C-alpha positions in Angstrom: 100.5 89.3 36.1 101.3 92.5 34.2 101.8 96.0 35.7 98.5 98.0 35.7 100.4 101.0 34.5 103.2 100.1 32.1 102.3 96.5 31.3 105.6 95.0 32.4 105.7 91.5 33.9 105.7 91.5 37.7 108.1 89.3 39.6 109.3 91.2 42.7 107.3 90.3 45.8 106.6 93.0 48.4 104.1 91.7 51.0 102.0 88.6 51.5 99.2 88.9 54.1 97.6 85.5 53.2 93.9 86.0 52.4 91.1 88.2 53.7 87.6 89.3 52.8 87.1 92.8 51.4 88.0 95.2 54.2 84.6 97.1 54.2 82.4 94.0 53.7 80.8 94.2 57.1 78.5 91.4 58.0 74.9 91.5 59.2 73.4 88.9 61.5 72.2 87.0 58.5 75.6 87.2 56.9 77.1 85.3 59.8 75.2 82.2 58.6 76.4 82.5 55.0 79.7 81.7 53.4 82.2 84.6 53.2 84.2 85.5 50.2 88.0 85.8 50.8 90.7 86.8 48.3 94.5 86.4 48.4 96.1 89.6 49.7 99.5 89.9 48.1 101.5 92.8 46.7 104.1 92.9 43.9 106.5 95.6 42.6 107.0 96.6 39.0 110.7 96.9 38.4 110.1 99.0 35.3 108.0 101.9 36.8 108.2 101.0 40.5 104.4 100.9 41.0 103.5 98.6 44.0 100.2 96.9 43.4 97.9 94.1 44.5 97.4 90.9 42.6 94.2 91.2 40.7 91.4 89.2 42.3 88.6 91.5 43.2 86.9 93.9 40.8 85.9 97.4 41.9 82.2 96.6 41.9 82.7 93.9 44.5 84.5 96.3 46.8 82.7 99.6 46.4 79.1 98.5 47.0 75.9 100.3 47.5 76.1 99.9 51.3 79.7 101.0 51.5 80.3 101.8 55.2 83.2 104.2 55.2 82.0 107.8 55.9 84.7 110.5 56.1 82.8 112.9 58.3 83.1 110.7 61.4 86.6 111.9 62.0 86.8 115.5 63.4 90.5 115.8 62.5 89.8 114.8 58.9 87.0 117.4 58.7 89.5 120.0 59.9 92.0 118.8 57.3 89.4 119.2 54.6 88.3 122.6 55.7 92.0 123.8 55.8 92.6 122.4 52.3 89.6 124.3 50.8 90.8 127.6 52.4 94.3 127.0 51.1 93.1 126.3 47.6 90.9 129.3 47.5 93.8 131.5 48.4 96.4 129.8 46.3 94.3 129.5 43.1 92.1 132.6 43.5 88.9 130.6 43.4 85.7 132.7 43.3 82.0 132.2 42.8 82.8 131.9 39.0 85.1 129.0 39.6 84.1 125.3 39.3 85.4 122.6 41.7 85.1 118.8 41.2 85.9 116.3 43.8 86.5 112.7 42.7 85.5 110.3 45.5 83.4 112.9 47.3 82.2 110.4 49.9 79.7 111.9 52.2 80.4 115.6 51.2 83.0 116.0 54.0 85.1 118.4 51.7 82.6 119.9 49.2 80.5 121.2 52.1 83.2 123.8 52.7 83.4 124.7 49.0 79.7 125.1 48.8 79.6 127.3 51.9 81.9 129.8 50.1 79.4 130.0 47.2 81.8 128.3 44.8 80.1 126.0 42.2 81.0 122.3 42.8 80.1 118.7 42.0 81.2 115.5 43.5 81.8 112.1 41.8 81.0 109.2 44.1 80.1 105.7 43.0 78.9 104.3 46.4 75.2 104.9 47.0 75.3 105.1 50.8 77.9 107.9 50.9 76.4 109.7 47.9 73.1 109.9 49.7 74.7 111.4 52.7 76.4 114.1 50.5 73.1 114.9 48.7 71.5 115.3 52.1 73.9 118.3 52.6 72.7 119.8 49.3 75.7 118.8 47.3 75.3 117.7 43.7 76.7 114.1 43.3 77.3 112.1 40.1 77.0 108.5 41.2 79.5 106.8 38.9 83.0 105.7 38.7 85.4 108.3 37.3 87.5 107.9 34.2 87.9 109.2 30.7 84.3 108.5 29.7 82.7 110.5 32.5 85.4 113.3 32.2 84.5 113.7 28.5 80.8 113.9 29.3 81.4 116.6 31.8 83.7 118.6 29.5 81.2 118.5 26.7 78.6 119.8 29.0 80.8 122.8 29.8 81.8 121.6 33.3 85.5 121.6 33.1 87.2 122.4 36.4 89.5 125.0 37.9 90.3 122.5 40.6 89.8 118.8 40.9 90.4 117.3 44.3 91.2 113.6 44.7 91.8 112.7 48.3 92.7 109.1 49.1 91.2 107.7 45.9 94.2 107.3 43.5 95.2 104.0 45.2 91.6 102.7 44.9 91.4 102.5 41.1 92.2 99.3 39.1 92.7 101.2 35.8 95.1 104.0 37.0 95.8 105.2 33.4 92.1 105.7 32.5 91.5 107.4 35.9 94.4 109.9 35.6 93.7 110.6 31.9 90.2 111.7 33.0 91.7 114.5 35.0 93.6 115.8 31.9 90.3 115.8 30.0 88.3 117.6 32.7 90.7 120.3 33.7 90.5 123.8 32.2 93.6 124.8 30.4 95.1 126.4 33.5 93.3 124.2 36.0 94.9 122.3 38.9 94.4 118.8 40.2 95.5 117.7 43.6 96.0 114.1 44.7 96.5 113.0 48.3 97.5 109.5 49.3 99.6 107.7 51.9 103.3 107.8 50.9 104.8 104.4 50.2 108.1 105.6 51.8 106.3 106.1 55.1 104.4 102.8 54.8 107.7 101.0 54.6 109.7 103.0 57.1 106.9 103.0 59.7 105.7 99.4 59.1 102.2 100.5 58.1 101.4 97.2 56.5 97.8 97.3 57.8 97.0 100.0 55.2 97.2 97.1 52.7 93.8 95.8 51.6 92.0 94.9 48.4 90.5 98.4 47.9 94.0 99.7 47.6 95.1 98.5 44.2 98.2 100.6 44.2 100.8 101.9 46.8 102.1 105.2 45.7 105.3 107.3 45.4 106.4 110.3 43.4 108.7 108.0 41.6 105.9 105.9 40.2 103.3 108.6 39.7 105.6 110.9 37.6 105.6 108.0 35.1 101.8 107.5 35.4 101.1 111.3 35.0 103.5 111.8 32.1 101.8 109.0 30.1 98.4 110.5 30.7 99.0 114.2 30.1 99.6 115.6 33.6 102.7 117.1 35.1 103.5 117.5 38.8 104.5 121.1 39.7 104.4 121.0 43.5 104.3 118.5 46.4 103.6 118.8 50.1 104.3 116.2 52.8 101.3 115.8 55.2 100.9 114.1 58.5 97.6 112.5 57.6 97.2 108.7 57.5 100.6 108.2 59.0 102.4 110.3 56.4 100.8 111.3 53.1 101.7 113.3 50.0 99.7 116.0 48.2 100.7 116.3 44.6 99.8 119.3 42.6 99.4 118.6 38.9 98.6 120.6 35.7 98.0 119.8 32.1 101.4 118.9 30.6 100.4 120.6 27.3 99.0 123.9 28.5 99.9 124.3 32.2 102.2 127.3 33.0 102.9 127.0 36.7 106.6 126.7 37.5 107.9 123.6 39.1 108.8 124.2 42.7 112.0 122.9 44.4 109.9 120.6 46.6 109.4 118.2 43.6 113.1 117.7 43.1 113.7 117.4 46.8 111.2 114.6 47.2 112.4 112.9 44.1 115.9 112.9 45.6 114.6 111.7 48.9 112.9 108.7 47.3 116.0 107.9 45.3 118.3 108.1 48.3 115.9 105.8 50.2 116.5 103.2 47.4 113.0 103.2 46.1 114.3 102.4 42.6 116.1 99.3 43.9 114.9 95.8 44.9 116.4 96.1 48.4 113.9 98.7 49.5 111.0 96.3 49.1 112.4 93.3 51.0 112.0 94.1 54.7 108.3 94.7 55.2 107.2 91.1 55.4 109.3 90.3 58.5 108.3 93.6 60.2 104.6 92.8 59.6 105.0 89.3 61.1 106.6 90.8 64.2 103.5 93.0 64.8 101.2 90.1 64.2 103.1 87.9 66.7 103.3 90.7 69.3 99.6 91.5 69.1 98.5 87.8 69.5 100.9 87.4 72.4 99.5 90.5 74.1 95.9 89.4 73.7 96.6 85.9 74.9 98.5 87.2 77.9 95.6 89.7 78.7 93.1 86.8 78.6 95.2 84.7 80.9 95.5 87.6 83.4 91.7 88.1 83.3 92.0 91.6 81.8 89.0 92.9 79.9 90.0 94.0 76.4 87.9 95.9 73.8 88.9 97.7 70.6 88.0 101.0 69.0 87.5 101.9 65.4 86.1 99.4 62.9 88.5 100.6 60.3 89.7 98.9 57.1 93.2 98.8 58.5 91.9 97.1 61.6 90.4 94.4 59.5 93.7 93.8 57.7 95.5 93.5 61.1 92.9 91.3 62.8 92.6 88.9 59.8 96.4 88.7 59.3 96.8 87.9 63.0 93.9 85.5 63.1 92.2 87.3 66.0 88.6 86.2 66.8 86.0 87.2 69.4 87.6 84.8 72.0 90.5 87.3 72.2 88.8 90.5 71.3 85.1 90.4 72.1 84.0 93.7 70.5 85.0 96.8 68.5 83.4 100.2 69.2 82.7 102.5 66.3 80.9 105.9 66.0 79.4 105.1 62.6 75.8 103.9 63.0 76.1 102.2 59.6 78.6 99.8 61.2 77.0 99.3 64.6 75.2 96.1 65.0 77.3 94.5 62.2 80.4 92.3 62.4 83.9 92.8 61.3 84.6 90.9 58.0 86.7 87.8 58.5 87.1 88.0 62.2 83.3 88.3 62.8 83.9 90.5 65.9 80.7 92.4 66.9 80.7 96.2 66.3 79.0 98.1 69.1 78.4 101.7 70.1 80.4 103.7 72.7 77.8 103.0 75.4 78.9 99.4 75.3 82.5 100.4 76.3 81.3 102.6 79.1 79.2 99.7 80.5 82.0 97.1 80.2 84.9 99.3 81.3 87.7 97.5 79.5 91.1 97.4 81.1 92.8 97.7 77.7 91.4 99.5 74.6 93.1 98.5 71.3 93.0 101.5 69.0 92.8 100.0 65.5 93.0 103.3 63.4 96.4 104.1 64.9 96.7 107.2 62.7 93.9 108.8 64.8 95.2 107.6 68.2 95.5 111.1 69.7 91.9 112.0 68.6 90.6 108.7 69.9 92.4 108.9 73.2 91.0 112.4 73.8 87.5 111.2 72.9 87.8 108.3 75.3 89.6 110.1 78.1 87.0 108.8 80.6 88.7 105.4 80.3 91.3 106.7 82.7 88.6 106.9 85.3 88.7 103.1 85.7 92.5 102.9 85.2 92.1 101.7 81.6 95.0 101.8 79.2 95.2 102.3 75.5 97.1 100.0 73.1 98.3 100.4 69.5 99.9 97.6 67.6 101.4 99.5 64.6 104.3 100.2 64.0 105.1 98.3 67.2 103.0 97.3 70.2 102.6 100.2 72.6 100.6 100.6 75.8 99.8 104.0 77.2 97.8 105.4 80.1 95.4 107.5 78.0 96.8 111.0 78.1 97.2 112.1 74.5 99.7 114.7 75.4 
């Protein structure tokens, strides 16, 4: 296999999670009676540009389908994050009613609703029909296509170049990262700004966040790798922020390399030095995650088996993609985990891919009063524990498996 950015041959292994179905391919009742498509789930590292990437097995059309079930607006903390981002960009960039904002991967309009409320012109690009429909229901204009140079050129020719392009948690989701990034260069106004948010590979390794690995994430990102990607495709990073979202993310600020005039902040050099000091340009950095992931798998299975032997009732919360990675890697099935609760009606009544665990609504948890609640989206554990505070009423406890197994009594403070 060749690197999807620089074309170098890939030899350095990073992580092998066996095989799994696509993480958002939730099953219907009828789907339980049909074969299920699984793909190998292995990551390799490019030793030329240090881009971490999946082996190529699943195309984007197989992963981002019309009934795509991830809706951003079901997380209150993520909505607050989006609203704060919009306010920050308006103040920093001086956006007005004459400005134009584009969001790539607009999902259900979770972010652009705040742009629109300020009277700023905006459009979202979102290829999945289910989430695009939800965004349109909020009155947001959506272009239902995959983003790249072709679409960027069409928009630019139509006079729709952007003062700001937002790309939250999408850069990892594109198989052709060069075409995707080059599209931003084409669509930005001469002094326009693009921001990219994504989980930081350094945090993934240091905090054992292996369950953020799934087929939809073609790449696992660092400033080290992205400076090379951006330079090749006409962008330059001029600022960076470290964020707490998704277990530790980066927000990169980029401008056109040919025309952008914003000075480069000291934060860029500091992060570059941090990654270098961590060894991210050496093979050693990429060699410890496999063993750490296997420890989490073993501990989770041991916990569930022990709970079953003790007669404890166990349920899970959050039918998230990262949960599917964890459950399938650990081989967990309904005999050990009988259900997963989720707020999203699009997931309720369906089954987790691979593990085939039923997805139910919150009323099910209230009725069954589990002794232990396994929170699968560990990055939202405080939000979930506050939402499910009533679990304390029957002496229930909360469990997270990543980065290590932890049992708590349910007080988020």
